[in-house]
N, C-alpha and C positions, 0 to 999 in steps of 0.2 A: 504493500500500500504506500510505502514511501511518504508517510506523513498525511494526516487528515487535513492539512492546510498548507497554504503557500503564502508566506509573509510578503506583503507588498513592499515594505521598506519605505512607505510614504504615509506616515501617521497622521498628517494634518490635511490630506486631501484624499479623495477617492482614488483607487488604483488607476494609474494612467495607461497602463498597457494591459487591457483585459482581453481574454480570449475564452471561447467556449466551444466545445464539440457537442452541440446540443442534440439530444435525442428526443424525438416525439414518440416515446416508448422505445421498445426494442424492435424497430420496424424498418431499418435500413437508412442508408446515408443520404438518400435523396430528400426525405422529409427533414432529416437533421440539418442539411445545408440550408434549407429555406428558413428553419427556425433560428439557426445560428445567425443568418443575415439580419433578421429582425432584432434579435437580442443584441448583436454587435452595435447596431444603430443606437439603441437605447443606452448601452454601456458607454459608447463614445460621448454622448451628450452629457452623461454624468461625469465622466473623467475630465472633461474640458472645463468644468466649473469648480469654483472653490466654495465649500460650505461656509455658512456663517459661524461665528465663534463658538456658540453653544454646540452646534452640530460637529464642529471640529473636536471639541472635547468628547463628544459622544463617540466619535470614531476612535479616539485614543483609548477609551474604555473598551470599545468593541474589539480592538486589535490587541490590547494588552490588559485584559480584564483583571488578572491577579495584582497587577501593579496599581491600577487606577481605581479599582473597586474592591480593594483588599478586604475590607470589613464585611463584605457580603459573599465572599468566595471561599469554598472549602477544599479546593484542589488547585492544580496548576493549569487548568484549561482556560482558553479564551473563547469568546463568541466566534472569533475568526477560525477556530479549529473545525467547526462544523458548517459555518456559513462563509464559504471561501471568498478570498479577495475582498476583504472588508464588507462582506455581505452582498457582493455584486455579481458573483459568478452564477450563471444559469445552471439550474438543476443541482445546486448544492444548497437548497433552501435559502435563496437570496432574499434580501430585504427590499429590493426594488418593487415599487408599487404595492407594498404590503399594507401601509397605514390605512389606505382607503377601504380595506376589507373588514376593518373592525368598526363596531363590535361584531363578534361572531359567536356562534355556539361551539363550545368545546366539548367533544364527547368524553374526553379524559376527565375534565373537571366536572362535567355534568351540568353546566350552566353557561349562560352567555358571558363572554369575557371581553375586556378591553385590550388594547395594545399594551397598556401598562401591566395588566394581569399576565399577558403572554410573556413579557420580559421577566416578570417575577417568577414565572414558571420555569424559565430557563435557569435562573439562579438557584432555585431549590432542587432542581433535577440535574441538569447537565453540569452545573457548577458545584453541585453538592454543598450549597451554602444556604444563605438566608435571603428572603425577598427584600430588595431595596424599597423603602417607603415611596409611595406615589409622589410625594412632594420633595423627595431628596434630590440633591444636585445630580447624583449618578443617574437617577431615573429620568430627570428632565433632559439631561444631555443625550441619553440613549434614544429617547423618544424624538428629540430634535433631529438627531442623525437619521433615524428611520423615516421621519417626515420629509427630510431633505431628499433622501433617496426616492421617495414616493412623489416628489413634487410635480412630475410630469404625468403621473398616473391618472386614470379615470376611476372614480369611486365604483367599486363593484366589478371592475374588469381586471383580472389578474394579469401580471406580466407573463409572457409566453414561456419564459423559463422558470416559472413558479415551481416551488417544491422540489421533488425528486422524480427521477424517471420511473414510469411504471414497469413492473416486471411480472412475469407469470408466477403463480404460487408454487414454489419449489421447496423441497426438503433438503436442508444443508447437511453435509457429512463432516463432522468436526475432525475426523481422522484425515480425510483428504484436505480439509482446511488447514490443518497443522503444517502440512507440507507446503501448501501455497503460501502460508504466512512466512515460513522460513525462507522461501525463495523470493518473495515479493515485498514483504512488509518489515521483516526483522532488521533490515539494514538501517531503517530510520527509527522504528518504534522499539527496537531491541528485542532480544529473544525472550526477555521477561516482561515485555509489554509496557515498560516504564517510560518509553520515549526519551526525549531530551527536553527538560523544562524550558518553555518559552521558544522552542524551536519545533519539536515534533511532539504531539500530545500523547499522554499515556492512554493506552487502550484497556488496561486493567490495573488493579492495585489501588492503593490509597489515594493516588493523585488523578484517578480517572473519574468519569461520570458515574453517578450512582444507579441503583437498580430501577429507579423511577424515570430515567432519561429515555428519550426516544431512541437513542443509539443502542439501548439495551434490548431493543426489539430486533432480532436477526433479519427479519424481512426489510425493515427500514434501513438498517446498516447495509444490507446487500444492495438496495437501491442507490445509496450514496456511493458505495464502493465501485459498482459496475460502471458508473459514469465518470467518477473523479479520481480513481486510483488504478494503478500506482501513480504517484505524482509525476514521475518521469515518463510515464506512458499511459495516460488515462484511456480507459476503454480496452485495455489489454485483456482483462478477465472476462470470461463468459458469464452469463447470468448464474449458471450452476456453480461456477468457481466462486463468484461473489457470495452466494449463499453459503458455500462450504466454509470460506474464511470467516464469515460472520458467525456461523454456528460454532466455530472453534473459539473465537473471541468470547462468545456468549458463555462458554463453559468456565471462564476465568473469574476469579473473585474481584469484587469491587465494593465500594461503600454502599450501605443499605439506605434506601430512601426513607426519610423521616416522615412517618404518617401524619404528623402534625400539619404537614403542608399538602394533604391530599386534595384540598379544594383548588389547588393550582394544577 
């Protein structure tokens, strides 16, 4: 997998050199090329502008979460580890045009949530931490950044690179996944899954996401992996291989989700 993220190196502006190999499902490169052209146009417009000050602070938090939101984080992961290129890369759960989709019903939470609630959810699950208060500077900055990325969006119309690519329902083989992990992922994430703090995220252990995080769902991880990993050759793995490596990672220990936050 060679890293669940790619650091842009531009903390105060949206990544200036964006690329995506966009899949409209696992359905061939013709549809992917058309989707990529549309996404590239949107990404270019974002890259050419500079966000206002509060949104700039939000991007710093997004890219370096343990440093700039330390009091709310329980591991070494950043928002950018799962939402690549500062939340702008297609089919890695991007933030582009996201703000206008809220409020929305959350099946996991069991009620309608706001964008603020959704960000708090990430902190208590993927960051294995605590929810930043709605009126905190951390929250206001993150909301400002996501609002800025959504500034050209149309309310209720999602970005064509929204979410993760769809895959058929497959059963992962953790034994096969172990071999794939060793060949494609361990170079960056380590044989023990600990990663390199602030460079490559931990995939299991104390510094990884907890059992309540979306990535703890093998099918969701497979959808992320098949399009975005290995970082040096995205799209190398087949859907079955992506399921296999996700199944292997799923067998590993990680922090337990705190049920106090089950409403997120």
